[in-house]
C-alpha positions as CSV (number, residue, x, y, z in Angstrom):
1,M,-0.8,-10.0,-9.6
2,S,-3.1,-13.0,-9.1
3,M,-3.2,-15.3,-6.1
4,K,-1.9,-18.9,-6.4
5,F,-4.6,-21.5,-6.1
6,A,-2.8,-23.1,-3.1
7,D,-2.7,-19.7,-1.4
8,F,-6.4,-19.2,-2.1
9,L,-7.2,-22.6,-0.5
10,N,-5.0,-22.0,2.5
11,M,-6.4,-18.5,3.1
12,N,-9.9,-20.0,3.1
13,R,-8.8,-22.9,5.4
14,I,-7.4,-20.3,7.8
15,E,-10.9,-18.6,7.8
16,D,-12.5,-22.0,8.5
17,V,-10.0,-22.5,11.4
18,K,-10.9,-19.0,12.8
19,R,-14.6,-20.0,12.8
20,N,-14.0,-23.4,14.4
21,L,-11.8,-21.8,17.1
22,R,-14.9,-19.9,18.1
23,N,-17.3,-22.7,17.8
24,K,-15.2,-25.8,18.8
25,S,-13.0,-24.4,21.5
26,H,-12.9,-27.8,23.1
27,M,-10.8,-29.2,20.2
28,N,-7.0,-28.7,20.0
29,L,-5.4,-26.8,17.2
30,L,-4.2,-29.8,15.2
31,Q,-7.7,-31.4,15.3
32,I,-9.2,-28.2,14.0
33,A,-6.5,-27.8,11.3
34,L,-6.9,-31.3,10.1
35,E,-10.7,-30.9,10.0
36,C,-10.3,-27.7,7.9
37,G,-8.2,-29.5,5.3
38,F,-4.6,-29.0,6.3
39,N,-2.5,-32.2,5.9
40,S,-0.1,-31.6,8.8
41,A,0.7,-29.3,11.8
42,S,3.6,-27.9,9.8
43,S,1.5,-26.9,6.7
44,F,-1.0,-25.3,9.1
45,H,1.8,-23.5,10.9
46,R,3.2,-22.1,7.7
47,A,-0.2,-20.9,6.4
48,C,-1.2,-19.4,9.7
49,V,2.0,-17.4,9.9
50,K,1.7,-16.3,6.2
51,F,-1.9,-15.2,6.4
52,T,-2.2,-14.0,10.0
53,G,1.3,-13.0,10.9
54,K,0.9,-15.1,14.0
55,S,1.8,-18.6,15.1
56,P,-1.2,-20.9,15.6
57,R,-1.0,-20.5,19.4
58,E,-0.8,-16.8,19.2
59,F,-3.7,-16.8,16.7
60,R,-5.9,-18.9,19.0
61,K,-5.2,-16.5,21.9
62,L,-6.2,-13.6,19.7
63,I,-9.4,-15.3,18.6
64,N,-10.3,-16.2,22.2
65,S,-9.7,-12.7,23.4
66,D,-12.1,-11.4,20.8
67,N,-14.9,-13.5,22.3
């Protein structure tokens, strides 16, 4: 089964968020999400849970613990 285009975009946006969490740790999650193409905190939250299985806050903690 092929991936929907919106899912493809959001999956790539989550990867961008992941990179930015490492490189721009001084920015808050909403700033990073908006910079990566999400339109709102709620759309970012939904995509984050869908593609990482974690809330944005949990995802940030995971990324920060990897560094």
